[in-house]
C-alpha positions as CSV (number, residue, x, y, z in Angstrom):
1,M,0.4,7.4,10.9
2,S,-0.1,10.7,9.1
3,A,-3.4,11.4,7.5
4,A,-3.4,11.0,3.8
5,H,-4.4,14.5,3.1
6,N,-1.3,15.8,5.0
7,K,1.1,13.8,2.9
8,S,-0.5,13.4,-0.5
9,E,2.0,15.9,-1.8
10,S,4.7,13.3,-1.2
11,V,2.9,10.9,-3.4
12,D,3.1,13.4,-6.3
13,Q,6.7,14.1,-5.5
14,A,7.6,10.4,-5.6
15,L,5.8,9.9,-8.9
16,D,7.5,13.0,-10.3
17,A,10.9,11.5,-9.4
18,L,10.0,8.3,-11.2
19,D,8.8,10.2,-14.2
20,G,12.1,12.1,-14.3
21,G,14.0,8.8,-14.5
22,G,15.1,8.8,-10.9
23,E,14.0,7.5,-7.6
24,P,12.3,9.4,-4.7
25,T,14.3,10.2,-1.7
26,R,13.9,7.9,1.3
27,E,11.9,10.6,3.2
28,V,9.6,11.2,0.2
29,L,9.1,7.5,-0.4
30,R,8.4,6.9,3.3
31,D,5.8,9.7,3.4
32,A,4.2,8.5,0.2
33,V,3.9,5.0,1.4
34,R,2.3,6.1,4.7
35,A,-0.1,8.4,2.8
36,L,-1.2,5.6,0.5
37,L,-1.6,3.2,3.4
38,A,-3.7,5.8,5.3
39,E,-5.9,6.3,2.2
40,L,-6.4,2.6,1.8
41,A,-7.4,2.3,5.5
42,R,-9.8,5.2,5.1
43,T,-11.5,3.9,2.0
44,V,-11.6,0.2,2.9
45,P,-12.2,0.2,6.6
46,G,-12.0,-3.1,8.5
47,R,-9.5,-5.3,10.3
48,S,-9.5,-8.6,8.4
49,V,-6.4,-7.9,6.2
50,E,-3.0,-6.6,7.4
51,V,-1.0,-4.7,4.7
52,R,2.7,-4.4,5.6
53,I,5.2,-2.2,3.8
54,P,8.4,-2.6,5.8
55,P,10.0,-0.5,7.1
56,F,7.5,2.3,6.7
57,G,4.2,1.1,7.9
58,A,1.4,-1.4,8.3
59,I,-2.4,-1.0,8.4
60,Q,-5.5,-3.2,8.8
61,C,-8.3,-2.9,6.3
62,V,-11.2,-4.8,4.6
63,E,-14.3,-5.7,6.4
64,G,-14.6,-9.2,7.8
65,P,-13.5,-11.2,10.9
66,R,-11.1,-9.4,13.1
67,H,-7.9,-11.0,14.0
68,T,-6.5,-10.3,17.4
69,R,-3.7,-12.8,18.3
70,G,-0.6,-14.2,16.5
71,T,0.0,-14.0,12.8
72,P,-3.0,-12.7,10.9
73,P,-4.5,-15.2,8.4
74,N,-4.8,-12.5,5.7
75,V,-1.5,-10.7,5.1
76,V,-0.2,-8.6,2.2
77,E,3.5,-7.6,2.2
78,T,5.7,-5.8,-0.3
79,D,8.5,-3.3,-0.6
80,P,7.9,0.5,-0.6
81,M,8.5,1.0,-4.3
82,T,6.1,-1.8,-5.3
83,W,3.5,-0.4,-3.0
84,L,3.9,3.1,-4.6
85,L,3.5,1.6,-8.1
86,V,0.5,-0.6,-7.2
87,A,-1.3,2.0,-5.0
88,T,-1.1,4.6,-7.8
89,G,-2.1,2.2,-10.6
90,R,1.3,2.1,-12.3
91,L,1.6,-1.6,-11.7
92,S,-1.3,-4.0,-11.6
93,W,-2.0,-6.0,-8.5
94,G,-2.0,-9.2,-10.6
95,D,1.3,-8.5,-12.2
96,A,2.9,-7.7,-8.9
97,V,1.6,-10.9,-7.3
98,E,2.5,-13.0,-10.2
99,S,6.1,-11.7,-10.3
100,G,6.5,-12.2,-6.6
101,R,6.8,-8.5,-5.8
102,I,3.7,-8.8,-3.5
103,R,3.3,-11.7,-1.1
104,A,-0.4,-12.2,-0.3
105,S,-1.7,-15.0,1.9
106,G,-5.3,-15.5,2.8
107,I,-8.6,-15.5,1.1
108,R,-9.3,-11.8,1.6
109,T,-6.0,-10.4,0.3
110,D,-6.8,-9.6,-3.3
111,L,-6.9,-5.8,-3.1
112,T,-7.7,-5.3,-6.8
113,P,-11.2,-3.9,-6.2
114,Y,-9.7,-1.1,-3.9
115,L,-6.8,0.0,-6.2
116,P,-5.6,2.5,-7.1
117,V,-6.0,4.6,-4.0
118,H,-4.3,7.6,-5.7
119,Q,-4.5,8.6,-9.3
120,G,-0.9,9.2,-10.4
């Protein structure tokens, strides 16, 4: 996965597209998702929670017991656009979970204390 600082421009481009009433291109959205995931992994190191944003990426973060086999007990999964909105503070974690846009299972999956990872 690309380092966040290499792709943070894509986050701004994705947000600019949204602000202009459109949607980011697939490539820009992919790079933005990966940059935001990399930033979360950098700022919240650990291996107890797996954050999945198919089809663009997945990381492990949050300190705690490490999971090594089978399905992890703490999993967060959402679509790329929802991740972009939540990771930049444009959609709250609680609203995204409540509306079903984020699926979070496990006791460590509330990422509220770590968001946003990019001010947009």
